[in-house]
N, C-alpha and C positions, 0 to 999 in steps of 0.2 A: 820186817816189812819187805815184801817181794815187789820189786819194780817190774821185772819181766822174768822170763825163764833164764836169763843170763846173769842177772845182777840181784844183789840183796843188800839191804841196809840193816845195821845194828847199832845199838847205843845203850847206855846204861849208867851205872854208878861211876864209871871212869871218866865221865863227861866228854867222851870222844864219840862222834858219829863215824862209823866205818862203812865205806862203800866197797862191797865185795864182788869179785868176779867168781861166779859159781863154778864155771868149768875148770878154772885153775886153782880154785880154793884159796885165792889170795886177795889181800886188801889192795884195792886200786887207789883209794883216797882215804886219808884220815882227815876228818873235818872238825875243826876246833872252834872254840868260842864260848862254850858254856862254863859257868862257874859253880854249878850244882848238878845233881843227878838229872839225866835225861830220862823222860818218861815214855814218850811215844812219838810216832810220826805217821805221815800219810803221803801217798803219791798223788800227783796231779792227774786228773782225768783227761787233761788236754795236752799234756806233754810228758813223755817218758823221761825227760831230763830234769824235771822239777819235782821237788818234794819239800815237805816242811817237817820240822821236829820241834819238840818243846822241852822245857826244863823247869825244875823247881826254883831256878834263879829268876823266875817270872817272865822269861822271854820265850818267844817263838821265832825260829829262824827259817827263812826260805833259802834253799840250796839249789844250784844249777850244776849238775855233774859235768857239763861241758866246760865250766870254768874251773880250771885245775889249780886254784890257789888256796884251797882249804878254808876260805872265808865265805860267810853267807852273803847272799845278794840283797837281802832285806831282813829286817828285824823289827818285831813289835813287842811292846811290854804290856802284858796283861794286868799287871799290878798286884798279883798274888801268885804263889807257886802254881804252875800250870799242871793240871791233872790229866787232861785229855784235849785233843784237837782233831779236827777233820777238815779236809777240803770239801767244799760244797759242790754240788753237781756241775755248776757253771765253770768251775776251774779258776775263777778269778776272785773267789771269796773263800775265807776259812772261818771256822767257828772254834773258839777256845773256851776252856773251862778252868776256873780257879777261884778259890773262895766260894762265895754263894752266887757267882755270876757266870753267864754264858755271853760271850762277846763275839760279834761278827766284824771281820776285818776285810777291807778292800785291798787286795794285793796289787791290782792294776793301778789303783789310785795312790800308790806309794805307801801302803800299809796303814791307811787311815781307818780308825774305828768308825763303823757306820751304825752300830746298834749294840746296846747292852741290856741284858735281861737279868734282873736280880730277884727272881721269884722263889728261890730256894732259901730255907732257913739255916742250912748247913752247907758244907763243902760239896760242890758238884763234882762227882767222880768220873762220869762217863757221858758221852754224847754219841749220837748216830743220826743218820738221815733215814727217815722212814717215808713210805708212800701211803697216803690216805686215799682210799677209793670213796668217791662221793657219787650218790645217785640223785639226780634231779629230774623229775618228770620223765623217768624212763631212760634218760641219758646218763652214761657213766663217764666220769672224769677222774683224773688223779691229781694229787697235789703233794709236792715234797714238803715234809715237815722235819724240824729238828726235835729229837727226843732227848731229854736229859734226865739223869738220875743222880740223886745226892744222898749224903749221909743222913738227911732228914727222913729218908724212907719214901720219898715221893718221886714219881716220874712226871715230868712236865712236857707238854707238847707245844711247840712254837711254830 
């Protein structure tokens, strides 16, 4: 995951999130706290200092790279091993997947879950934000939607 042209994030089976300086090819921060494999992460659209990562230990952590203590600033528990997650365009909400559900979390509201969608019959493996163009009486508008895909072979649009 690339934060900008100077920094990079990595994580994986060693349960450590690493914050790299690309120019020096060195690790700036080792971010700890997971108990199982880390699967993915995403950068905030409103702050280059904030990012989120997830893990099979069922948690999603919010990190601030300006805070140099290697601990997350917020954590939410999805309730199942987390397969994927994304920041939503506003920057204050994230969506997570795990088990058969997609959950929306309010980061500004302290990590409170604001919505849960359980429409898949199998594990949801991936999500993204898509833009739907709508035409109404000659006028065009767009609307952000969350698209999810699961092991059940379906893509769902929320």
